[in-house]
N, C-alpha and C positions, 0 to 999 in steps of 0.2 A: 235624341238618343235616346235608344231604348235599354232597358235594364232585363235582364231574363232570368230568372231562376228556377230550375229547374231540380224536383228530385222526385226521383222511382223506384218503388220499392216491391219488392217479391214476398209474402210469408209462406205460412207452409200451406196454406188452402183452407186453415179450420175456419170456427169462427172466431170472430176479431183482427184477424189477418188480412193485408190487402193482399189480392191475386192478380195473375194477368201481366203485371209489369213486371221489367227486369230488375232487380236489385240494384242498386248502383248507389252510389252517394252524391249529397247534395253540391251543385256544381253553381255558379254564377258566372254569365260573361256581359259585356258589356258591347253591343253592337250599335255602329252609327248608321242608320238605314241610309244619308245619305252615302257614304261612303259604299254601299253594297255596290261589287261588281257585275257587268253585265252577264245578265243568267241565270244569278244566284235567287233563291227564293226570299220571299219575306221574313222575319222572324218566327210570326205567326203559324205560315205554312209549313219552316224547317219541322217547329216542336211538333205540328200534327202529324210531318211523315215522321217523325222519329218514335211519337207516341207506336204511332202504325206496324211500326220493324222490332220494335220493343214488345209488341202485342204477339208479333208473327212469332217473333222468337222466343215467346214463350209458351208457346201451345205444340213446337216445334219436340218431336221426341227425342231430337239428338242432344247433348248438353253443347252449350254454351259459353264460354266465358271470354273476358276481356281483363289484361293481365299488365300491370305497372310495370316496368324492366327499370332492376336499380342496377348501377355499373361500379365495375371497384374501377381504382386509381388508373388504368389502363385502357379503360372503356370498353372492358367485356362484360358483360352483362353475368350476372353471378346473384343476383336475386330476383324472385315476381311475384307483386303482391298483387288480393285478385282488387279489380277494380266493378268488376260487375257478374253478375251470373243469371243465365233462367232458371227457371224452375226446374227444366228435368237435370238440368247440370248441378242443382241444388239439392236435389231427391233425396240422394242415397245418402246426405252428411246426417248426424244426428239434429245439427246446430240447424237455426233458420236461415234463409238465405242471407237475411241482412246482417245478421251475427257473423256472415262468413268474408263480408268486405274485409279487406286491409287485410285478411290473413295471406302469409307466406303462403308459394307453394308446400314447401316443405314441411307444413301445418295442414294445409290441406292436402296429402298427401305422401302421410309420413312412409318412411323410409322405400322411397322411390325410386330410388336410383340404380337400382338393376331393371327397372323396366324400359329403361332408356327414355321417358316422359319430361326428366330435366333436362337429358342432353338435347332432347326436340326442339324444348325451350329456347335453349341458349343458341343452338345452330341456327335456328329461326330468327333470334333476334340480333342477331352477329354478322349472319350473311345477307339475308334480307328473303333467303330460297326456302320456300314453303317445303313444311316436314311435313311425313306423310309414315304414319309406323301402327302398327297391331300389334299391340304387346297383352298383357294379361298382369293383375293386379289383385292383391287376396290385401283386405285389411276387418276392421270390425264392424264399419260401416257397409264395404263393397267389396265383392269378390267376383273377378271373371274376364272376360275379354272385350276390349276395345279395340277400334278403328279411329285414329286421332290423326287431325291436323292441325298444324299451330302454322301461322300467317304472320309477319309485319307487320303491323297498321304503319308504323312509322319509327321516329329512332325512340318511343318514350315509351309503346308498346305493343303487346302481343295479342292478338285473336286466337285463343283454339275453339274445336270444336270435337266433339267423341261420338262415338255410335258402341251401344253395347250390341254386340255380335256373338255375344257367348251361345247364345241359342243357338245360331248359325253355323259354330264353329263345331259345336255338339253336333248339328245334324251330317255336317259335311265328313266327321270321324267316321259318325255312323253310314257312310254312304262307300266311305273308303274300304272300313273295315268289311260290309256285306261283299263288296265289288275283291280286295283281297282274298275273303274266303270261296267264294265263286271260282276265280283264276286258280286257285290253291287245287279245286276239283276238277277243273278241267285240265289243267298240269295233269293231274294222274290220272283222269283217264286220257289223255293223251297217251300217257306212260304206258297204262295197261293196252290201249290200242297197238302201240307198237308194236310188245312185247306177242303179240297174236300171231299166228303166221299166218290166217287168211288175209285177202284184200278189202280193204275196208274203205269204203266212199261217201264223201256226202256230195251232192247232184245236185246243181239249180237246175231243173227241168222247166223248158218252156210248155206250157199245153199247145195242142198240134188246133189247129184251128181253121176251117175252111180259107181261103181268099179267092174273093170276084176277079178275074181278069180279062179284060175283051167278050163278058157276055159267057164266060163258061168257068168251070167252079173246082180251084185245085187247090192243094193242099198245101201250105208254105213248110219247108223242112224247120222243124221247134231244134233246137240248140240243146245241150244238156253238157252245160256249164260244172269243172270240179273245182268244189269251194274249197275243201279236205280231203287227206288220199295220207294213209299210214302209213309206214315204215315199209310194209310186204307189197304195198301197192307202187309206192315209186320205185324201189329197186336200190339201184344206188344211183340214182338220179335227184338232183337239189330241188323238194317240193318246193320253195322260192317260185321257180320257173315253172314249175307245174298248175301250180294251185289261176284259177282264171282261165283257164283254156278249154276245148271243147274237150268230150272222153274221146273221140278218133285219136286225136292226138297226142292225149298223155298214156289210154290202153285202148290200143286200135282193137286188141283181140274180142275185149269187151263189147266193141262197136258195133253186135252183131243183132239182124230182127228179131232175136227170139229175147236177148237180154234188153233190147231198148223196150220191148214191147212188155214185159216184165216193168220196168220202171214205169214205163208211163201209165199202164196200171195200176201202179201205186200210188202214183202223184193226184190219182182223182179219189184213193179209197179215204177212209176215215180215219185220226190216228189209234196208234195202237193195230191196227189192220197188218197182216205180214201175208206176202206173198213169197212162193217158193218154186224154184223151176230146176231141174233135174234134167241135164243135158247125159244121151246116155248114146252110144255105137249099135248096130245093127245086132252085134253080137253080148247084145245086154252089159259091156264094161262102161261103167259111168264117168263122162268125160268132165263132167263140174257140175255144181249143186250152187244156188245164188239164191238169196235172201233179198227184197226189199222190201222196204215202209217207210210212211209218210216222218217225215222228219217231228220233231216235237214245233217248232218252230218254220215258217218260210224262210229259206233259205235267203239271205238277202243278198237287194240288189241295186247297188248305191248307182250305178251309172244306168239304171235302164234308158235302153234307144228305141224312137219310137219304129215300128215295121213303115213298109210303103203306102199303107193305108192311114196313116200316120196312128196309131194305136199304140201302148206301151204291152208287150208279150206278159202275160199271166204267168207269173214262176211258184215251182213252187220246192221246199229242197224234198230229196228222199235220200235215204239211205239204202246204201247197194252193197252187200258183203258176199263174196264170191269165194270157193275153195274149188279149186281147179286143179286137175290131175295131169301133171307133167306128160306129153305127149313124148 
């Protein structure tokens, strides 16, 4: 018969304190070597494995704790006392890790009922279903947001692990706020564009590139796809079914050689350049005026399709504004 006594403590990390091992109460167990089930590790190897696990948990940035479950007369969980805790878990508390052992959850986290943490503990202990929770907590020792996971080990113990996600949540909120402001600006811009009488389109323009076929060089017809159009450009039609279609399908009156030459030339310009085109009849009557410029960013091409020679067409965004005189 082999008698094993294990004690592991975790101090504050300062001088005179022990560190690196999970704080836990002393436990004594008797193991009969001859009665070990097949495949079980000998006592010495179990102790070494446990020490390795405890050391690994102590360097984890996440909190980790084991709690004893206390049950009422009906067998329902109604209390939890701390059995062991790692360094990260004990760090926010003013008391040392060893001093926390044995304390009830209500002592470790005063006034925590509103956070959902005690309820997650009870559900895990009573149902055996792993509980996951993102919650915020505010106390003298620690304030912030955590992701908590609670699982039942057996009828007498649960394990809880948690991660401080305060900075992550703040960063996510910054992104949400920035997106909200940007979306509001876009909505305002779209409202302005819909109020003007001129036709305004954002076009996705393919570069015109020569293609060699059968020893001869030809120019492949480049697509000009509508990515956005204002109310004046759409008329009474549903814009939702017009976006993504070729300019000739949406506004065949604009798919003329003069306008397409203007758009393709603008696609090769540097940002900030604006090209102008005025069409007039023989008697000098203005038939229409057009302006085109490179969009601040290239129009997105989420589903670029390779051409016959296996290359993906180069696309650039161009803004086209048209003022046409009714015939």
